[in-house]
C-alpha positions as CSV (number, residue, x, y, z in Angstrom):
1,X,10.3,-17.1,35.9
2,X,8.3,-14.7,33.7
3,X,9.9,-11.3,33.5
4,X,7.8,-8.3,34.5
5,X,7.5,-5.8,31.6
6,X,8.2,-2.1,32.3
7,X,7.6,0.6,29.8
8,X,10.2,3.2,30.4
9,X,9.8,6.9,29.6
10,X,13.0,7.2,27.7
11,X,13.0,11.0,27.2
12,X,12.4,11.4,31.0
13,X,15.4,9.1,31.8
14,X,17.7,10.5,29.1
15,X,17.2,14.1,30.5
16,X,17.5,13.0,34.1
17,X,20.4,15.0,35.7
18,X,21.7,15.7,32.2
19,X,24.5,18.3,32.3
20,X,23.6,21.5,30.4
21,X,20.2,20.0,29.6
22,X,21.7,17.6,27.0
23,X,19.9,14.2,27.1
24,X,22.3,11.2,27.5
25,X,22.4,7.8,25.9
26,X,24.3,6.6,29.0
27,X,21.2,7.1,31.1
28,X,19.2,4.9,28.8
29,X,21.8,2.1,28.9
30,X,22.2,2.4,32.7
31,X,18.4,2.2,33.1
32,X,18.0,-0.7,30.7
33,X,20.8,-2.8,32.2
34,X,19.9,-2.2,35.9
35,X,16.2,-3.0,35.3
36,X,17.1,-6.1,33.3
37,X,19.5,-7.3,36.1
38,X,16.6,-6.7,38.6
39,X,14.4,-9.2,36.8
40,X,12.4,-6.8,34.7
41,X,11.9,-6.7,30.9
42,X,12.3,-3.0,30.1
43,X,11.0,-1.4,26.9
44,X,12.3,2.1,26.5
45,X,10.1,4.5,24.5
46,X,11.6,7.8,23.1
47,X,10.2,10.5,21.0
48,X,11.4,10.8,17.4
49,X,12.8,14.2,18.2
50,X,15.2,12.9,20.8
51,X,17.6,11.7,18.1
52,X,18.2,15.3,17.2
53,X,19.0,16.4,20.7
54,X,20.8,13.4,22.4
55,X,24.5,13.4,23.0
56,X,25.2,10.3,20.9
57,X,22.6,9.9,18.1
58,X,24.4,7.0,16.5
59,X,24.4,5.1,19.8
60,X,20.6,5.8,20.2
61,X,20.0,4.5,16.6
62,X,21.9,1.3,17.6
63,X,19.7,0.8,20.6
64,X,16.7,1.2,18.4
65,X,18.0,-1.3,15.9
66,X,18.7,-3.8,18.7
67,X,15.1,-3.5,20.0
68,X,16.2,-2.1,23.4
69,X,14.5,1.3,22.5
70,X,11.4,2.0,20.6
71,X,11.0,5.3,18.8
72,X,7.5,6.8,18.9
73,X,6.2,7.4,15.3
74,X,7.1,10.8,14.0
75,X,4.3,13.3,14.6
76,X,2.8,11.4,17.5
77,X,3.0,12.2,21.2
78,X,5.5,9.9,22.9
79,X,3.5,9.9,26.2
80,X,0.6,8.4,24.3
81,X,2.9,5.8,22.8
82,X,4.1,5.0,26.3
83,X,0.6,4.7,27.6
84,X,-0.6,2.6,24.7
85,X,2.3,0.2,25.1
86,X,1.7,-0.1,28.8
87,X,-2.0,-0.8,28.2
88,X,-1.3,-3.4,25.5
89,X,1.3,-5.3,27.6
90,X,-0.5,-4.8,31.0
91,X,2.8,-3.2,32.1
92,X,3.8,-0.5,34.6
93,X,5.3,2.8,33.4
94,X,8.7,4.0,34.8
95,X,8.9,7.8,34.8
96,X,9.2,10.8,37.1
97,X,6.6,12.5,34.9
98,X,3.1,12.4,36.5
99,X,1.2,12.2,33.2
100,X,-1.4,14.7,34.5
101,X,-2.7,15.4,31.0
102,X,-3.6,11.8,30.5
103,X,-5.1,10.6,33.9
104,X,-8.6,11.6,33.1
105,X,-8.6,9.6,29.9
106,X,-6.5,6.7,31.4
107,X,-7.3,6.6,35.1
108,X,-5.3,3.4,35.6
109,X,-2.0,5.3,35.0
110,X,-2.0,6.5,38.6
111,X,-1.7,3.0,40.0
112,X,0.8,1.8,37.4
113,X,3.2,4.7,37.4
114,X,6.6,3.9,39.0
115,X,9.0,6.7,40.0
116,X,12.8,6.2,40.0
117,X,16.1,7.5,41.2
118,X,19.3,7.3,39.1
119,X,22.5,6.3,40.9
120,X,26.0,5.7,39.4
121,X,25.1,2.0,39.5
122,X,21.7,2.2,37.9
123,X,18.1,3.1,38.0
124,X,16.3,2.3,41.2
125,X,12.5,2.1,41.4
126,X,11.2,4.2,44.3
127,X,8.5,2.7,46.5
128,X,5.5,5.0,46.6
129,X,2.7,4.8,49.2
130,X,-0.7,4.9,47.7
131,X,-3.3,7.0,49.5
132,X,-6.0,4.9,51.0
């Protein structure tokens, strides 16, 4: 069975329900593991600035070194990196961001954006109903 690739908005996930606004590596790990166990092949993309804000920068670096997380090139917009990876791999994007600044340029985002909920056991993709 071929795994379905998902491009994960890592900054969005890391900050999700983060206490005191501090992004968490645990959120990235939980998202990665739960998506993998659900039959997906997640690729988490984070901004280069996240390493300076996250609760465990050494752990983030390890995830990058292991290929579980991709860091957007310094000086580039991480949303654009997410969009380009999704386009290249014909993948959906997992984020609670709506990417409104990008939908005019990339209209396909609307149909390939997947929202999520985080639970203690993992990231759950939320079914959305498309307007007809």
